[in-house]
C-alpha positions in Angstrom: 52.5 -94.6 -13.5 49.4 -94.3 -10.9 47.0 -96.7 -11.2 43.5 -95.1 -10.4 42.4 -96.7 -6.9 46.1 -95.3 -5.8 45.2 -92.1 -7.3 42.1 -91.6 -5.2 43.8 -92.9 -2.1 46.4 -90.0 -2.8 44.0 -87.5 -3.4 41.7 -88.1 -0.7 45.2 -87.5 1.6 45.8 -84.7 -0.2 42.5 -83.0 0.1 42.8 -83.7 4.0 46.2 -81.9 3.7 44.5 -78.8 2.0 41.9 -78.5 4.5 44.2 -79.0 7.3 46.4 -76.2 6.1 44.0 -73.6 5.6 42.8 -74.4 8.8 46.3 -73.7 10.3 47.7 -71.4 7.7 48.1 -68.7 10.8 50.5 -71.4 12.4 53.3 -70.7 10.0 55.4 -68.2 9.5 53.8 -65.7 6.8 56.8 -64.8 5.1 59.2 -67.0 4.6 62.4 -67.1 6.7 64.9 -69.2 4.4 68.0 -68.0 2.8 69.1 -67.5 -0.4 69.9 -71.2 -2.2 68.6 -73.3 1.3 66.2 -74.7 -0.7 68.1 -75.6 -3.6 71.1 -77.2 -1.7 68.8 -79.4 -0.2 67.4 -80.5 -3.4 69.0 -84.0 -5.6 70.6 -83.1 -8.4 69.5 -85.6 -10.2 66.0 -86.7 -10.8 65.3 -90.2 -9.1 65.7 -93.1 -11.6 63.0 -95.1 -10.2 60.4 -93.6 -8.7 59.5 -92.6 -5.1 56.8 -93.4 -3.3 54.0 -91.2 -2.3 54.7 -90.5 1.5 58.4 -89.8 0.8 57.3 -87.0 -2.1 55.0 -85.6 0.7 58.0 -85.7 3.6 60.1 -83.8 1.3 57.6 -81.3 0.4 56.7 -80.5 4.5 60.5 -80.7 5.0 62.0 -78.8 2.1 59.8 -76.6 0.1 57.4 -75.8 2.9 59.2 -73.7 4.9 60.6 -72.2 1.6 56.9 -70.9 1.4 55.1 -67.5 1.7 51.9 -68.2 2.7 49.7 -65.8 0.8 46.3 -67.1 2.2 47.5 -66.7 5.8 45.3 -63.4 7.7 48.8 -61.6 8.0 49.3 -61.4 4.5 49.3 -57.6 4.2 51.9 -57.3 1.7 52.0 -55.6 -2.0 48.5 -56.8 -2.9 47.0 -59.9 -2.0 46.3 -63.4 -4.3 43.3 -64.2 -3.1 41.9 -67.5 -3.1 39.0 -69.5 -1.0 37.2 -72.7 -0.9 34.9 -72.0 -3.5 37.5 -70.8 -5.8 40.4 -73.9 -4.6 37.3 -76.2 -5.5 36.8 -75.1 -9.3 40.5 -75.1 -9.3 40.7 -79.0 -8.7 37.7 -79.7 -11.2 39.8 -77.5 -13.8 43.0 -79.6 -13.2 41.6 -82.9 -13.5 39.5 -82.0 -16.6 43.0 -80.8 -18.1 41.8 -79.2 -21.2 43.2 -77.0 -23.2 40.5 -73.9 -24.0 42.1 -71.6 -27.0 38.7 -72.8 -29.7 34.8 -73.0 -28.5 35.6 -76.2 -30.3 38.3 -77.6 -28.2 35.6 -77.2 -24.9 32.7 -75.5 -25.9 31.7 -75.1 -22.3 34.7 -73.1 -21.2 34.4 -70.7 -23.9 30.3 -69.8 -23.7 30.8 -69.8 -19.3 33.7 -66.9 -20.0 31.5 -65.1 -22.3 29.0 -65.4 -19.7 30.7 -64.4 -16.8 32.1 -61.4 -18.0 29.1 -60.0 -18.7 27.6 -61.0 -15.1 31.0 -58.9 -13.7 30.8 -56.4 -16.0 27.6 -55.7 -15.5 28.3 -55.3 -11.5 31.4 -53.1 -12.0 29.3 -50.4 -14.6 31.3 -51.8 -17.8 29.0 -50.7 -20.7 27.0 -53.4 -21.9 27.8 -52.6 -25.6 31.7 -54.0 -24.8 33.3 -57.6 -24.5 34.8 -59.2 -22.0 37.5 -62.1 -21.9 39.9 -63.3 -18.9 44.0 -62.7 -19.2 46.5 -64.0 -17.1 47.0 -61.4 -15.4 46.2 -57.2 -16.2 50.2 -57.0 -17.3 48.8 -59.0 -20.2 46.2 -56.9 -20.4 47.6 -53.9 -20.8 49.9 -54.7 -23.2 46.7 -56.2 -25.1 46.1 -52.6 -25.3 48.4 -51.1 -26.2 49.4 -53.3 -29.3 45.6 -53.0 -30.2 46.3 -49.3 -29.7 49.0 -49.1 -32.1 46.9 -51.3 -34.7 44.7 -49.3 -34.8 46.3 -46.0 -35.4 48.4 -48.3 -37.7 45.0 -49.3 -39.8 47.0 -52.7 -38.8 50.0 -52.0 -40.9 52.7 -52.9 -38.3 51.5 -56.2 -37.9 52.1 -56.2 -42.0 55.3 -54.4 -42.3 57.1 -54.2 -39.0 57.8 -50.3 -37.0 60.1 -49.4 -40.1 57.4 -46.8 -41.6 55.8 -45.8 -38.2 55.5 -42.7 -36.4 57.0 -42.1 -33.1 54.5 -43.2 -30.8 54.1 -41.5 -27.1 52.3 -43.5 -24.1 51.1 -41.5 -21.0 50.4 -42.7 -17.6 51.2 -40.7 -14.4 54.0 -41.3 -12.3 52.3 -43.3 -9.9 51.4 -46.5 -12.2 52.5 -50.3 -12.9 55.7 -51.2 -13.9 53.7 -53.5 -16.5 53.6 -50.4 -19.1 56.6 -49.9 -19.3 57.4 -53.3 -20.0 54.1 -53.8 -22.2 55.8 -50.1 -24.6 59.1 -52.1 -24.8 57.4 -55.6 -25.9 55.2 -53.2 -28.5 58.2 -51.6 -30.0 57.8 -48.2 -29.0 60.6 -47.5 -27.0 61.1 -46.5 -23.1 62.2 -43.3 -24.0 58.8 -42.5 -26.2 56.9 -43.1 -22.5 56.0 -40.0 -20.7 55.0 -40.1 -17.0 52.6 -37.1 -16.3 52.5 -35.5 -12.8 50.7 -36.1 -10.3 48.2 -33.8 -7.6 49.3 -34.0 -3.6 46.4 -37.4 -3.5 49.5 -39.0 -6.2 46.2 -38.6 -9.2 47.6 -37.3 -12.5 46.9 -34.2 -13.2 44.4 -33.3 -16.6 46.2 -30.4 -17.4 49.8 -31.8 -17.2 48.6 -34.7 -19.7 47.1 -32.1 -22.1 50.5 -29.8 -21.6 52.1 -33.2 -22.6 50.3 -33.9 -25.3 50.6 -30.3 -27.0 54.4 -30.3 -26.3 54.6 -33.9 -28.2 52.4 -32.7 -31.2 54.7 -29.9 -31.4 57.6 -31.6 -32.0 56.3 -34.3 -34.1 55.7 -37.2 -31.7 51.9 -39.3 -32.2 50.3 -39.5 -28.8 49.3 -43.4 -29.0 47.7 -44.4 -25.5 47.0 -42.6 -21.7 46.9 -45.4 -19.4 44.5 -43.7 -16.4 44.9 -45.4 -13.3 42.1 -46.6 -10.6 44.1 -47.3 -8.1 47.5 -47.0 -7.7 50.3 -49.5 -6.8 51.8 -47.4 -4.3 48.6 -45.8 -3.0 45.6 -46.9 -4.6 45.3 -43.3 -6.0 42.5 -43.1 -8.7 42.9 -40.4 -11.4 40.6 -38.8 -12.8 38.9 -40.5 -15.3 36.0 -38.1 -16.6 38.9 -35.3 -17.5 41.3 -37.4 -18.7 39.0 -39.5 -20.9 37.5 -36.2 -22.8 41.3 -35.4 -23.4 41.5 -38.9 -24.9 38.5 -38.2 -26.6 39.4 -34.8 -28.0 42.8 -35.9 -29.4 41.8 -39.5 -30.9 43.8 -41.1 -28.1 43.3 -44.4 -27.2 42.0 -44.7 -23.3 42.7 -48.1 -21.5 41.9 -47.9 -17.2 43.9 -50.0 -15.4 41.9 -50.9 -12.5 44.5 -54.2 -11.7 43.6 -54.2 -7.3 41.1 -51.5 -6.8 38.5 -53.1 -9.2 37.3 -55.4 -7.1 35.8 -52.4 -5.3 33.3 -51.6 -8.4 31.4 -54.5 -7.0 30.1 -52.0 -4.3 27.6 -49.7 -5.6 29.2 -46.6 -3.3 32.3 -46.8 -5.6 30.3 -47.0 -8.8 31.4 -43.2 -9.3 34.8 -44.1 -10.3 33.7 -45.3 -13.5 31.9 -41.8 -14.4 33.3 -41.4 -18.3 34.2 -45.2 -18.2 32.0 -45.1 -21.5 34.8 -42.6 -23.4 37.5 -45.1 -23.2 38.8 -48.1 -24.4 39.5 -51.2 -22.6 39.0 -51.6 -18.7 41.5 -54.2 -16.8 41.0 -55.1 -13.0 41.9 -58.8 -11.3 39.7 -61.1 -9.3 42.5 -62.7 -8.5 43.7 -59.8 -6.2 40.6 -59.0 -4.1 37.7 -61.3 -5.3 38.7 -64.4 -3.5 39.2 -66.0 -7.2 43.2 -68.0 -6.9 45.3 -67.1 -9.8 45.5 -66.5 -12.6 42.2 -64.4 -13.5 42.2 -61.2 -14.7 39.3 -59.6 -16.5 39.6 -57.8 -19.1 36.8 -55.6 -21.5 37.1 -53.4 -24.5 34.6 -51.3 -26.7 35.9 -53.0 -29.8 36.0 -56.3 -29.7 36.9 -56.4 -33.6 39.6 -54.9 -33.1 41.2 -57.0 -30.0 40.6 -59.9 -32.3 42.3 -58.4 -35.5 45.5 -57.5 -34.1 45.9 -60.9 -32.7 44.2 -63.5 -34.7 45.8 -66.5 -36.6 43.7 -68.7 -38.1 46.1 -72.0 -39.5 44.7 -74.5 -41.4 45.0 -76.9 -38.6 43.0 -74.8 -36.6 39.9 -73.6 -38.5 36.5 -75.2 -37.4 33.3 -75.0 -38.9 31.8 -72.6 -35.8 34.5 -70.1 -36.4 32.1 -66.9 -37.8 29.7 -67.9 -35.0 31.5 -68.0 -32.3 34.3 -67.1 -29.4 37.5 -68.2 -29.9 39.2 -66.6 -27.1 42.7 -67.3 -28.3 42.4 -65.0 -30.5 41.5 -62.5 -28.0 45.2 -61.9 -26.5 48.5 -63.2 -26.5 49.2 -67.0 -26.0 47.2 -69.5 -28.3 46.9 -71.7 -25.3 44.2 -71.1 -22.2 42.8 -72.4 -18.9 39.7 -73.2 -17.9 39.5 -70.2 -16.1 36.0 -69.0 -15.8 34.9 -72.0 -13.7 36.3 -70.5 -10.9 34.3 -67.5 -11.1 31.2 -68.9 -11.9 32.1 -71.2 -8.2 33.1 -67.8 -6.5 29.8 -65.6 -7.7 27.7 -69.2 -7.0 28.9 -70.2 -3.8 29.5 -66.6 -2.3 26.2 -64.7 -4.0 27.5 -61.1 -4.7 25.6 -59.7 -1.6 28.4 -62.0 0.4 31.5 -60.8 -1.6 29.9 -57.5 -1.0 30.3 -57.5 2.7 33.7 -59.0 2.7 35.0 -56.0 0.8 32.7 -53.9 3.3 34.0 -55.4 6.5 37.9 -55.4 4.9 37.2 -51.6 4.2 35.3 -50.8 7.7 38.4 -52.2 9.4 40.9 -50.1 8.0 38.6 -46.9 8.8 38.9 -48.1 12.2 43.1 -48.4 12.1 43.1 -45.6 10.3 41.4 -43.2 13.3 44.4 -45.6 15.6 47.3 -44.0 13.5 45.5 -40.5 13.3 45.2 -40.4 17.3 48.9 -41.4 17.7 51.5 -38.1 17.8 54.3 -40.5 16.9 52.8 -41.8 13.2 51.3 -40.1 10.2 49.5 -41.4 7.3 51.0 -40.5 4.4 48.6 -41.0 1.4 44.8 -41.1 1.6 43.1 -44.3 2.5 40.4 -44.6 -0.6 40.4 -48.6 0.3 41.7 -51.1 2.4 45.4 -50.0 1.6 47.2 -47.5 4.6 50.0 -45.7 3.8 51.7 -44.5 7.2 55.0 -44.0 8.7 56.5 -43.8 12.2 57.8 -40.5 12.8 59.4 -40.2 16.7 60.0 -36.8 18.0 63.5 -37.4 18.5 64.2 -38.2 14.8 64.0 -35.1 12.2 66.1 -35.9 9.1 64.7 -37.6 6.0 66.9 -40.0 5.8 67.2 -40.9 9.1 63.3 -41.2 9.2 63.7 -43.6 5.8 66.0 -45.9 7.5 64.5 -46.2 10.7 61.3 -47.2 9.1 63.0 -50.2 6.7 64.4 -51.0 9.8 60.8 -51.4 11.6 59.5 -53.0 8.8 62.1 -55.9 8.5 61.4 -56.5 12.0 57.9 -57.2 12.1 58.2 -59.5 8.7 61.2 -61.4 10.4 59.1 -61.8 13.7 56.9 -63.9 11.3 53.2 -63.4 12.3 52.5 -59.7 9.8 54.0 -59.3 6.4 54.0 -55.8 5.2 56.2 -54.1 2.4 57.3 -50.8 1.9 57.2 -48.4 -1.6 58.5 -44.4 -1.9 56.0 -41.2 -2.2 58.2 -37.9 -2.9 61.0 -39.7 -1.3 59.7 -40.6 1.7 60.1 -44.8 2.7 56.4 -45.7 3.5 55.1 -48.9 5.3 52.0 -50.2 3.1 49.9 -52.5 5.3 46.7 -54.0 3.2 43.6 -55.4 4.7 42.1 -58.0 2.0 42.9 -61.2 2.7 40.0 -63.6 2.4 40.8 -65.4 6.0 40.9 -61.9 7.9 39.2 -60.8 11.0 38.8 -58.0 12.7 40.4 -59.3 15.3 43.4 -59.8 13.6 43.8 -56.9 11.6 44.1 -55.1 15.1 46.4 -57.1 16.4 48.1 -56.7 13.4 48.5 -52.7 13.5 49.3 -53.4 17.2 52.6 -55.6 16.3 53.7 -52.7 13.9 53.2 -49.9 16.8 54.5 -51.9 19.3 57.7 -53.2 17.0 57.9 -49.7 15.8 58.1 -48.0 19.8 61.0 -50.6 20.5 63.1 -50.1 17.0 66.2 -47.8 17.5 68.5 -46.3 14.7 71.5 -47.9 16.3 
């Protein structure tokens, strides 16, 4: 194994590489240009029998693996939603990896447990989560949604499904809009509720859930003998960042005594800005809320902030306390191993602490406002172009649009043309965008949320897309 002096030398070399990478990330193709199987074909079939040198290892990393990486930290990454990092978060991750702690319980690292509690309190107050709620860091919003649905299931069954299984359980129903994330369906399957009991509710012209349609579906299910269990509210859908009307939906859930989970995975970071606090009107009637600092809050993956109204219900759903994990402090501390699915936990609160302290709330807010302002500027340019059109309201920093030249009329032709534009833009290497479909229309998605994005680069990215579109043909 490596001795400490050798490690020190290699670590300094690696930090230099990391700093150079952050400084030079814009020189790499933002989307990997390799073909399927190309990376694996360069790797030996068997591991080495004797140690390789660090120099050879890094040379192979740069030669073989780096070309196969998509560079999420590059300014031109405007696809999906960002998985942002930052120098502050990266420094914390280095400490986390060095400590190598398994933070499943207060006993296994008291600082990790208590810092997590404080970070969840700090952020909860900033984003207008009720002060009586409790927060915990999950790995992803998908995990948080699963926690919400499992908690709803156990609360309704008075924890009998955990004891006896689903055999005697009612046929539960879970509701969300047609625009919400695929993780909801996955959670429903894992929870044993069944994909056939997932009810997707129609949306309005802004792609937000229709409360009247939700109420109608609930009434219909009750009449048919189903048991409404949970509604998942979208505070920023994946396709277009549509925001469901929280207060109206929360009132329906309160009237019918249905668990309400608010999924703000991406858009929740915007709640750090007071001008978006109105989106939380009605949150006190909900049961749980999640957003991902690892998307737009400059914190490395993975870090998902999950808040619950009833922490006892969450813990009762997941707690398992074998003899070998019992400690003298169990009754007076938070053992976060009991607040979600995995037993093992990383020290994820440390990177939130570094980000909040090294940038400050005002610094983070300014960057968010910059992204939103630059988005508005590009939206105005799109609206001024006769051959482009917006396809969804722009609530934050995601633009949904398409190229629509006057000589192409049929939907199928326009869809094929815009798909071709997307592939040509991505192959060029400076910008990476993705697509969705809204009402059958192929939509180009451009997200201006990267940590290292500048106003000038945002403008150049739009110009690249515009110019590529005008040179693209269906032939």
